[in-house]
C-alpha positions in Angstrom: 24.7 -66.1 -14.0 27.7 -65.3 -11.7 30.2 -68.1 -11.1 30.9 -67.0 -7.5 28.7 -65.6 -4.8 28.1 -61.9 -3.8 29.2 -61.1 -0.3 26.8 -58.9 1.8 28.7 -57.8 4.9 26.1 -56.9 7.5 23.6 -58.6 5.2 21.5 -59.9 8.1 20.4 -56.4 8.8 17.3 -54.6 7.4 18.9 -53.1 4.3 21.0 -56.2 3.6 17.9 -58.3 3.6 16.1 -55.9 1.3 19.1 -56.1 -1.1 19.1 -59.9 -1.0 15.3 -59.9 -1.6 15.7 -57.8 -4.7 18.6 -59.8 -6.0 16.9 -63.1 -5.3 13.7 -61.9 -7.1 15.6 -60.7 -10.2 18.2 -63.5 -10.2 16.9 -66.6 -8.5 20.0 -68.7 -9.2 22.8 -66.4 -8.0 24.6 -67.4 -4.8 24.8 -65.0 -1.8 27.0 -65.0 1.3 25.5 -63.2 4.3 28.5 -62.1 6.4 28.6 -60.7 9.9 30.1 -61.1 13.3 27.2 -63.1 14.6 27.3 -66.4 12.7 24.0 -67.6 14.0 22.2 -64.4 12.9 23.9 -64.6 9.5 22.9 -68.3 9.0 19.3 -67.6 10.0 19.1 -64.7 7.5 20.7 -66.9 4.8 18.2 -69.7 5.4 15.3 -67.3 5.0 16.8 -65.8 1.8 17.5 -69.2 0.1 20.5 -70.2 -2.0 22.6 -68.3 0.5 25.1 -69.1 3.2 25.9 -67.4 6.5 29.6 -66.7 7.2 31.6 -65.1 9.9 33.5 -61.9 8.9 36.7 -61.0 10.7 37.8 -57.5 9.9 41.1 -58.0 11.7 42.1 -60.7 9.1 43.5 -59.8 5.7 41.2 -62.4 4.1 38.2 -61.4 6.3 38.3 -64.9 7.6 37.1 -66.3 4.3 40.4 -67.9 3.2 40.8 -68.3 -0.5 37.0 -68.5 -1.2 36.3 -66.8 -4.5 33.7 -64.0 -4.7 32.0 -61.8 -7.4 31.4 -58.6 -5.4 31.2 -57.1 -1.9 28.6 -54.8 -0.4 29.2 -53.3 3.1 26.3 -52.0 5.2 28.1 -50.4 8.1 31.1 -48.1 8.6 34.3 -50.2 8.5 36.8 -48.0 10.3 39.6 -50.4 9.4 39.0 -50.3 5.6 39.7 -54.1 5.7 36.8 -55.0 3.5 37.8 -52.5 0.8 41.5 -53.5 0.9 40.4 -57.2 0.6 38.2 -56.3 -2.4 41.1 -54.5 -4.1 43.4 -57.4 -3.4 41.0 -59.8 -5.0 40.0 -57.4 -7.8 36.3 -57.4 -6.6 33.8 -54.5 -7.2 32.8 -52.9 -3.9 30.1 -50.7 -2.5 29.8 -49.2 1.0 26.7 -47.2 2.0 27.7 -45.8 5.4 30.7 -43.3 5.4 29.6 -39.6 5.4 31.4 -36.9 3.3 33.8 -36.2 6.2 34.6 -40.0 6.5 35.5 -41.0 2.9 39.2 -40.1 3.1 40.4 -43.6 4.0 38.3 -45.1 1.2 39.5 -42.5 -1.3 43.1 -43.0 -0.3 42.8 -46.8 -0.6 41.4 -46.3 -4.1 44.1 -43.8 -5.1 46.8 -46.3 -4.2 45.3 -49.1 -6.3 43.1 -47.4 -8.9 43.3 -50.2 -11.4 42.3 -53.1 -9.2 38.5 -52.7 -8.6 35.4 -50.6 -9.0 34.8 -48.8 -5.8 31.4 -47.2 -5.1 30.9 -44.4 -2.5 27.3 -45.3 -1.9 26.2 -42.9 0.9 23.6 -41.1 -1.1 20.2 -40.7 0.5 18.5 -44.1 -0.2 21.2 -45.0 -2.7 20.0 -43.4 -5.9 16.4 -42.5 -4.9 17.4 -38.8 -4.6 20.1 -38.3 -7.2 18.6 -40.2 -10.1 15.2 -38.5 -10.0 16.9 -35.1 -9.4 19.1 -35.5 -12.5 16.1 -36.6 -14.6 14.1 -33.5 -13.5 17.2 -31.4 -14.2 17.0 -32.3 -17.9 14.1 -29.7 -18.3 16.5 -26.9 -17.4 18.8 -25.0 -19.7 20.4 -23.4 -16.6 20.0 -24.8 -13.1 20.4 -22.2 -10.3 19.4 -24.2 -7.2 18.7 -27.7 -6.0 16.9 -28.0 -2.6 16.3 -31.5 -1.2 14.1 -32.3 1.7 14.1 -35.9 3.1 11.2 -36.7 5.4 11.8 -39.7 7.6 8.7 -40.9 9.5 9.4 -41.4 13.2 7.7 -44.8 12.8 10.1 -45.8 10.0 12.4 -48.2 11.9 15.8 -49.0 10.5 18.3 -51.5 11.8 21.0 -50.7 14.3 23.6 -49.8 11.6 21.3 -47.3 9.9 20.4 -45.8 13.3 24.1 -45.5 14.1 24.8 -43.9 10.7 22.0 -41.3 11.2 23.1 -40.4 14.7 26.7 -40.1 13.7 26.0 -38.0 10.6 23.6 -35.7 12.5 25.6 -35.3 15.8 29.2 -36.3 15.3 30.3 -33.0 13.8 28.9 -29.5 14.3 29.0 -28.5 10.7 27.3 -29.5 7.4 28.7 -28.9 3.9 26.6 -27.1 1.3 27.0 -25.3 -2.0 26.1 -21.6 -1.8 26.7 -19.0 -4.5 29.1 -21.3 -6.3 31.2 -21.8 -3.2 31.5 -24.8 -0.8 30.7 -23.7 2.7 30.3 -25.3 6.1 27.2 -24.3 8.1 27.0 -24.5 11.8 24.7 -23.6 14.7 21.4 -21.9 13.9 22.4 -22.0 10.2 21.7 -25.7 10.2 18.0 -25.1 10.9 15.6 -25.1 7.9 12.1 -25.9 6.7 10.5 -27.6 3.7 7.0 -28.6 2.7 6.1 -32.2 2.8 4.3 -33.8 -0.1 0.9 -32.7 1.3 2.1 -29.2 1.8 2.7 -29.4 5.6 5.7 -27.3 6.7 8.4 -29.5 8.3 11.1 -28.2 10.7 14.3 -29.7 9.4 18.1 -29.8 9.9 20.8 -29.5 7.3 22.6 -32.7 6.3 25.3 -33.4 3.8 25.1 -36.9 2.2 26.9 -37.5 -1.0 23.9 -36.2 -2.9 25.1 -32.7 -2.2 28.5 -32.9 -3.7 27.4 -35.3 -6.5 24.4 -33.2 -7.7 26.4 -29.9 -7.5 29.2 -31.4 -9.6 26.9 -33.1 -12.1 24.7 -30.1 -12.8 26.9 -27.1 -12.0 24.2 -25.6 -9.9 25.7 -22.9 -7.7 23.3 -23.6 -4.8 22.7 -27.1 -3.5 21.3 -27.9 0.0 19.8 -30.9 1.7 17.5 -31.0 4.8 16.3 -33.9 6.9 13.1 -33.8 8.9 12.0 -36.6 11.3 8.2 -36.6 12.0 4.9 -37.6 10.6 4.8 -38.4 6.9 2.0 -37.1 4.6 0.5 -40.6 4.3 0.2 -41.0 8.1 -1.5 -37.6 8.3 -4.1 -39.0 5.9 -4.7 -41.9 8.3 -2.7 -44.3 6.2 0.5 -46.2 7.1 3.8 -44.3 7.3 5.9 -43.7 4.2 9.3 -42.2 3.2 9.3 -38.9 1.3 12.0 -37.1 -0.7 11.1 -33.6 -1.8 13.1 -32.3 -4.8 12.8 -28.6 -5.7 14.7 -27.2 -8.7 14.8 -23.6 -10.0 16.5 -21.9 -12.9 15.6 -21.4 -16.6 14.2 -23.7 -19.2 15.9 -24.3 -22.5 14.1 -21.2 -24.0 15.5 -19.0 -21.2 12.3 -18.7 -19.3 12.1 -19.0 -15.5 11.4 -22.6 -14.4 10.6 -23.9 -10.9 9.7 -27.6 -10.4 8.9 -29.6 -7.3 8.5 -33.4 -7.1 8.1 -36.0 -4.3 9.7 -39.4 -4.4 7.6 -41.6 -2.1 7.7 -45.2 -0.9 4.8 -46.6 1.1 7.0 -48.9 3.2 9.6 -46.4 4.2 13.3 -45.9 3.6 14.7 -49.5 3.7 13.2 -51.0 0.5 14.5 -48.1 -1.7 18.0 -48.3 0.0 18.1 -52.1 -0.6 16.9 -51.6 -4.2 19.7 -49.1 -4.9 22.4 -51.5 -3.5 21.0 -54.4 -5.5 21.0 -52.4 -8.8 24.5 -51.2 -8.2 25.7 -54.8 -7.6 23.9 -55.9 -10.8 25.7 -53.1 -12.7 29.1 -53.9 -11.1 29.0 -57.6 -11.8 27.2 -57.4 -15.2 24.1 -59.1 -13.9 22.1 -56.5 -15.9 23.3 -58.0 -19.1 26.0 -55.4 -19.9 29.8 -55.8 -19.4 30.9 -55.6 -15.8 32.0 -52.2 -14.5 35.7 -51.4 -15.0 37.9 -50.3 -12.1 37.2 -46.7 -11.0 35.7 -44.6 -8.2 32.0 -44.0 -8.6 28.8 -42.6 -7.1 25.8 -44.8 -7.6 24.1 -42.4 -10.0 27.1 -42.6 -12.3 26.5 -46.3 -12.7 22.7 -46.7 -12.8 20.7 -46.2 -16.0 17.7 -44.0 -15.1 15.2 -45.9 -17.2 16.1 -49.2 -15.6 16.2 -47.6 -12.2 12.7 -46.1 -12.6 11.3 -49.4 -13.9 12.5 -51.3 -10.9 11.6 -48.4 -8.6 8.0 -48.5 -9.6 7.8 -52.3 -9.6 9.1 -52.1 -6.0 6.3 -49.8 -5.0 7.9 -46.4 -5.4 6.0 -43.4 -6.7 6.9 -40.0 -8.1 4.5 -37.1 -7.6 4.6 -33.8 -9.5 3.8 -31.1 -7.0 2.8 -27.5 -7.4 5.8 -25.2 -7.1 5.6 -22.0 -5.1 
């Protein structure tokens, strides 16, 4: 059990509540601080979670308005343009994860880490649903002796409502800059205009019009696997489950191509699905990262460093919790 509470900044939001729910279920006795600008909202969320306290966070203050209150870790659920939360974490030697900054926004966080690399574990957590894409993709990649291409399609049901922070993130990442980074023929390229348009098949085979996106999955998977072609597309529309007359769901389509370990052509296609949408898997990913950072998983706490979530999370443990949380992986017919 941790001696000090975990601070969830923005924890009264949808993903923060999901994180708290997973942590509370797995670790009933740990203490949580639900931080935000609106104290009443934070206190209400804390009361609903149990063994939690709502606190006001001041990003203009060097101590975040917390004084000398000891903590075990910090999770941030929105883009902090001041980097105050990260700098506070480093000053206190606290492990830290943020899930909002896009590829083109991580410079301040990386610079802060580079200037104090030995103070804290810093996790760049803006993967699609925080591990739900990268961890399965890396598991499927084990069947390949040579991986030529990774193609990810994320289908976000139009009825899948996120909180204000997640909507802001999505709007910023899809509209703030006119270019998206991808890996093509072994080179990093920026695609613009009509080159951002794409299409992928949903889990039920329905073609979905999509737009290119570059979450951290793109650079992470390309680096981890060496695949010369890596691309990520996002479609917003009707999910496969809703087309069957069921409630909406979240889908991630993972398509890999290359050669197996015997040198024969191999093409695989899987779907990662959650019946309650994007938020439970995002919250689960953050909860598992916090467990790994602090040693709540029974292993030594993570040492200072700069990490992606998939570098920290054990795949077997992830899949166990993923399925327990209602996630499902489908093996689909490749073209």
